[in-house]
Every structure is written in structure tokens, then in C-alpha cells.
N, C-alpha and C positions, 0 to 999 in steps of 0.2 A: 471786094476781094472774094474769090471763091475758095472753098475749103479743099480743093483738089491740087495735087502737085505732080510733077513728073517723078518717076521712080528714083532718080538719082539726086533729087533736090535735098532730101533729108540727109543723105550721106555727105553731100557737099557742104552742108551747114554744120557738120560734125555731130549729127544726131543719129540715134539708133535707127537703122533702116527697117526694123520689124514694124510693119504697118498694116493697115487694113487696105486691101487691094480691091478695087471695083471690078466686078466681072464683066460689065458692059458699059465702059465709060463713054461719054459723049465725044471726048477728044482723047486719042491714044496717048498724047503727051501729058495728060492729067488723069492718071489712073490710080493714084493712091490718095488716101485721106491724110490731111496734115496732122501731125502730132505736136506741132509748135508753130507759133506765128513767125519765128525767126526766118525761114527761107523766103517767105513772101516779102517781109520788110527789107531783107538784104537785096532782093531783086529790085525793089524800089530805089534803094540807095545806089545800086549799080547803074540803073537807068539814068539817074540824075547825075552821077559822076561822069558817065559817058557824054552827057550834055553840058559839061562844064559847070556843074552845080554840086560839088562834092560835099559841101558843108551844110547839112540840114538835119532837122529832127523829124522823125516819122513815128506816128503812133497808130496802133490798130487795136480795136476790141473785136474779137471774133471767137468762133468755136474751134476747138481742137478735138481730135478723136483718138482714143487709145483702144488697143485690143481689149475686148471684153474679158472679164473674169469667166472662169469655166461655168459658173452658174447663171451667167447673163447671156442673153441672146443678142442684144443690141450693143453697139460700141459704147464705151464710156465717153460721153460728150461733155466737155467742160468749156466754160467761157473764160477766156484769158485776155489780159491787157498786155500788149507788147510795145516797147518803145525803144527806138534806136536813135542815138545822138551822134551823128557823123562829125568827127573833129574833136569834140570833148571826150574826156576819159571817164573812167569808172566813178570818179568823184562827182561829176555832173549828173550821172545816172542816179547816184545816191541822193543827191539833192532833189531830183524829181520824185524819187520814192518817198523822201521825208515830207515833201509838200502833199503828196497824195495821201499818205498815212495821216497827216494832220487834218486834211479835209474830210477824211472818213472817220475821224476820231479813233484811229487805231494807235493808242498811246504807248502800249508796252510791247513794242516790237524790238527785236534784236537781230543782229547779223551773225550767222554762224559760218564756220569754215566749210567749204564745199568746193568740189572741182567738177562741175557738170560738163558733159561733153560739148565741144564746140565753143565754150567760153574760156577766157584766159584763166589758166590754173592758179595764178597768184593775185589776180585782180578781180575776183568774183566771190560773192558771198551768197549764202542761202538766207532768205528773209523768213523769220519765224515770228509768229504772233501767238502769244499764250501757249508756247511750246509746239505749235502746229506750223509746219512749213507751208508758206503761201507763195513762194516764188524765188527769183534770183535777181541780183543787181550786180553789175560789174562791167566787163568789156568782152566784146567778141574776140575770139582767138585770132591773132594776126594771120594765121594760115587760112582760116575760114574767110576772113575779109579779102585776102588775096584770091581765093577761089572764086569769089564773086566780083573780082576786079574793083573793089572798093579801096581807094588809095590812102585812106586816113584811118586813124583809130576810131572805134565805134563803141560808145557807151551803150549798155544794154540793160533793160528792165523788163522782166516778164513776171506777171502776177496772175495766179489762179483766182479769178474774181468769185467763182462759186464758193471756194473755200474761205476766202477773205471775208466775203459778205455774209457767210453762214456762221461766222464766229460771233459771240456776244459783243454788242457795240460798247465802245468805251464811253465814259461819262464826258459829256460836253458841257462845260460851265455855261450857265445862262447869263446873258448880258441883256439888261432891259434896253429896249429901243428908245431913243430920245424922243421927247414930245415935240421937239423943234425940228 
């Protein structure tokens, strides 16, 4: 997957259209840097739904780019994990997050109330670890799914891996390996 999108892809995914625009893109239809993995993953779901495979799960690890702060010259580049579960709801996305958190020994996480753009306002939560926001878990807003011609509910998980992996690791209890 490439980190470039068409200018309208972010707005169609319910995201802020304030982006980094390329001055000389290789393809005119891909002239902005992505700020979320959501548009690309939704395109994959739409392609599969159009080919009679509407129920699947898609995951991507990739870079997203934010407008730099005034003191920075380069974009703020972050590595994110995005996951879409077409068919299941927010609960299934929450189970995926719980399994990931357990695998990474991120023990003291909590879900906080949040209404991020493009996600369902009552079925989405902000993931916090040690008081630091690391992502969102929930469902794609039905209007966004309809804009991409995805006919089913879509559970969503997006985690900022740079932030998550930069936090102090949790204690992982040692279990000795069997001699047999």
C-alpha cells in the first residue's frame, strides 16, 4: 500500500481534509499524504464487497503523515496499525485490541469516551495506556461505510504503534519452559 491518496479520500472517510499535498505527484489522483490508514482499508473492503466477499477482516501496518508543527520542517511521520472487521461490530474490534494488548504486555489500558470523526459516535472509544492516548477501537460510521459502498457494519481498530511501543513495557510473568 502506498501512502498517497486522492484529495477527496480523507473527507469521504470522515477525516479532516487538512493534509500535506504533494507538489509534483507521480499520479494526479494520488496527490495527498494519508493521515490515517482508514481510507485505504475501506477501499479494500469495498473492492471485496463488489466481488461478493463482504465479510472479511483486513489489517495494515503503515506510515501516516501529519502536518508538521511550526518548528518542524518535515511532516510528523507515525507508524500505525489499522484493522477493519467487516460484518462484526465494535465488540469484535475490542477483542482484537485486548488480544494485541495482551501480546504486547500492555496491561493497564482503559477505554475513554471519544467521538473521532468518521467513526460511530456511540460505538467508539479512545484507547489509553498509562494516561496516554494510543488509538481508537469501535465501528466505522454507517455513512462512511455507505460512502465506500461497504454494505455491512465494520469494526475498527487503529493504534499509533510509535506511541504504544514507546511507553514503558508492562511486566510479563516468567513461566519456565518444560524440560519435556
